[in-house]
Residue, then its C-alpha position, 0 to 999 in steps of 0.5 A: m546562500t545556495l543550497s550547495s553552499a548551505a549543505s557544505a557549511h555544516p557536518s552531516t552524520a548517517g545513522a548505523g544500526k546496533g552492531a553495524p561496523g563503525q556504529a560506535d564511532t558514528a554515534a560518538a561523532t554525532l553526539a560530539a556534534l550535538r554537544r557542540a551545537q552544530p547543525l547536522l543530519w542524522l539518519r535512522p538506522a534501517a533496522p531497529a537496535e535490540g531492545a529498541a522501543p516497540d511500535a506505537g500500535a499498542r497505544f495508537r491505532p490507525e483507525l483513530v486517524l479516520l475517527a479524528r477526521a469524522r469528528f472534525e466534520r461533526f463539529a464543523p457546523l458549531l465551529a463556524e458559528l463560534a469562530p467567524e474566521l471559519a465561517g467561509s470554510g463551513g467550520i473546517i480547519e485546514s491550510p493551503l498547499l502552495p508552490v513557492p518557486a521564488m523560495q525554492q530559487s532563493l534556497g538554491l534548490r535546483s529543479a533537478d532536485g525536485r520542486l518545493y511546496v509549503k504546507a501553510d499551517h502557520d495560517l491555520a484559523i483560531a490558533g494560528s499554528i499547527k497546534a490547531r490540529g491536535g489541540i482542538h481535536e482533543v478539546l473537541q473529543y472531550a466535549e463530545s464525550l462529556a455532553m454524551r455522558e451528560e445526555l446532552l448529545r446523542p449519535g446523529d445529533d446536530y452538533r450545534v446543539l453544544g452551542g446552546a445554554a444547556a451545554r455551555a452551562c455543563f462545560a462552564r462547570h469543568r476546567v481544561a488545562v494544558g502546559s505549553t511554550g506557547n502555540l498549544g496553549m494558544s490552541i487548547g485555551i481558545i478553543a476551550s473558551l469558545l466552547g464555554f469551558q474554564a480554560e487554563v494554560h501553564m506557560s514555560a519561561d520561554a513563552k512570548a509575552w504576546k501569546k500570553a496576552r492573546l490568551r488573556a484577551h480570550g478570557v483564558k487563565v494564564i499561569e506563568h512558570t519560571g521553568d522550562y516546558e517540562q516543568a510547565v507540563a508537570a505543574g499542569r498535570a498535577g493541578a488537574e489531577s486532584d480536580p474531578y472537574a479538570y481535564f488535562v491535555d497532556d502533550e508528551r502522552s496524548p493519542a487524541l492530540f496525535a490523532g488530530y495531527a495524523a488527520a492532516a495527512l488525508h487532507l493533504r493527499e486530497q490536495l496533492q491529487a488536486a494539484g496533479i502531484g503523484v507520490d510513488a516509487d518514481r515521485p518521492l515525497f519529502v516532508y520537513l517538520p519542525c519538532g518540539v516534544g514530537g506530538a505534531p510532527g509525529g502524528i503527521a508523519y504517521g498519517l503520511k506513512m499510513l497513506f504513502g508508505e515507503h514513498v514519503h520520507c519524513f524529516f524533523a527539524e530541531p534547534v541545535q540547542s533543543p534536539c530532544f527528538l533526535l537524542g531520543m531516537m538515538a537512545q532507542c537505536g542504541q546509539a547513546p551510550g551512557l545517556p538515560a533511556l529517555p534523554s534530555v538535551y541537558d544530559v549532553g550539556l545543551q542549554n534548551r535556549t532558542e528563539a524558536d520558542g515552540l521548539a524549546v523542549p528538553r525531552a521528547s514524547e515517549l508516544a511519539l518516539a515509539a511511533m517514529a521508531t520505524r517510520l522516521a527517516g531522520v532528524y536534522t538540526v538548524s541554528d537560530d540564525r538560519l531559522f531567521a535567515d529563511l524566515a526573511r527569505l520566505h517573506d521577501s520572496e513569497g510574502l509569507r509571514v511565519e514565526p522563527s520555529a516555522a522556518a525550520g523546515f527550509s533547510g531540509p532539502a539542502r541536508v537531503c540533496g547537498t550532504p554526504a549523509g543526504q546523498a547516502y540516504l538517497r543511494e540507499h533508497g534508490l532515489q538519486d535518479r528520481m529527484d527531478h520528480a521529487t516533491h519537497l514539502a516544508w510544513t510551516t507551523g506557526g506565525r499568523f498572529v505574530p504582532p507586526e512589530e515583533f515580526e519586523g524584528f524577526l525580518q531584520r535579524g534574518r536579513n542581517a544573518i543573510a548578509a553576514d553569511a554572504t560576507r563570510a562566503 
C-alpha cells in the first residue's frame, strides 16, 4: 500500500476549538468514527477550550528532565556491573537513531515529503522496550532516596556501593510493585530484581504469556488478574498502600516515570546533531509515538517540545479499539459532550481489545493529558491489521523485529502528508513548502525479547494483511 492509498482508505478529522464554527459537527463526526473503530486523525485545537486542564507545570517541572539524565549517569557504573548487556555502553541505556530508506519506499513516502527514521527503543537493554526509560528511572530514584535515608549513600559517592552487601540487604526488605499490560512490568520487575528488591508485577488479562514467563525467570512475583490494565493498576496500588515497606510505581500519576521518558529527548538531540539533521523553521521534525496510558509518549513529547519548541510536531498513535488518549484530549478540549471529564473507551462502546497489548488501556493518564494540553499536535488511530502489515514491512525492508504496538508510528506520515486533515495541519503551520526538508521519526517501542516463534506468527499475519490489501486495491 502506498502512502496515498493508505491515506485515502480512512477518514480524517481536524480538531476545532470550543465555539469555533462547525465545532459540534466536527466533534460529533469524530466520536461517531471512533465508535465505529475507524482509523482517523484528530488535531488538537490551536486554542485550549474554556475549562481545559491546566498545564502540567504545577506537577512537573522542566528541571526534572535534566535531573533524570544526571541520575541515569550516576547509576551507569552500577548498571554496567549488574546487567552484562550494558557493559559495552558503560551502563547507559540508549537506542540508535536509524535511517530506514527501504521502509520509506515500502510505505510510499515520497522524498518530497521528507526522510523517515526510526528511534529504535524496541531494542533497549534490560527491558527491550521504551519502558526501560521511565520504569528504570523511577526504581533508580527510589533506590537512591532509600539508600540516602539509610545512610548507605552520600552525594558524590560511587554508586557501585549500592551493589554491595549492605545495600542489597536493605533493598531486600522492601517491595517494588507495579500494574502493567506487559512492558512496564518487565522494566520495573527486572531492574528492581537486579538491585535486590522484592519485585511484584500485577498483570492484566491481555498480558502476553512470554512476558510473564520472562519476569518469573528473573525472580519477579507475577500476580495475574482477569481484568484490564486499569484493574491491574488499582489492585497493585491497593496492595502497596497498606505496606510501609512497599513502593508502588504508578503509571497513571508518576512524575518520576514521566521524567525518565522526557530525558530521552536530550540524547535524541545529540543524535540528530551527529547525523547532520537540523530542526528549525525550515526543517520540521515530525515524531510518531505509540500511546497507551500516555506516560511514555507524553514524557518524550514534553522533552522534545522543551528542546525544539514549535519546530517539532508530536503525534500519538493508538489502536482503533483503545483510543483513550484521543478521548481524553477531546474531553479537555470541550469536544466530548455527554462523556465524563476523564472518559474511558468503554464510554463510547469500544472493547479495548487489541493485539497491541501495551496499548490496551481504557483511560488516559491525567498527568500526561495535562502536559499535552498545549504541546501535542494530534492523535491518530490504527487498525490491528495495519499494525501487523507495518511490522512485516519493517522486517522485510530493514530487517528490524518489533512487536505489533511498536509498529503504530509507521502510519503517521501517511496521516500527515496524505489526508485532508494532515494537509490542513501543514497549511496552518506554514509547512507545505518545507516538507522536502522534513524529518519523520517513528519511535519503535518494543520487541527485543519477543520469542522467535511468536514473531513468526506476527510476520505471517502481517504479510497476509498486505496481500489482502493488495487484492482489495
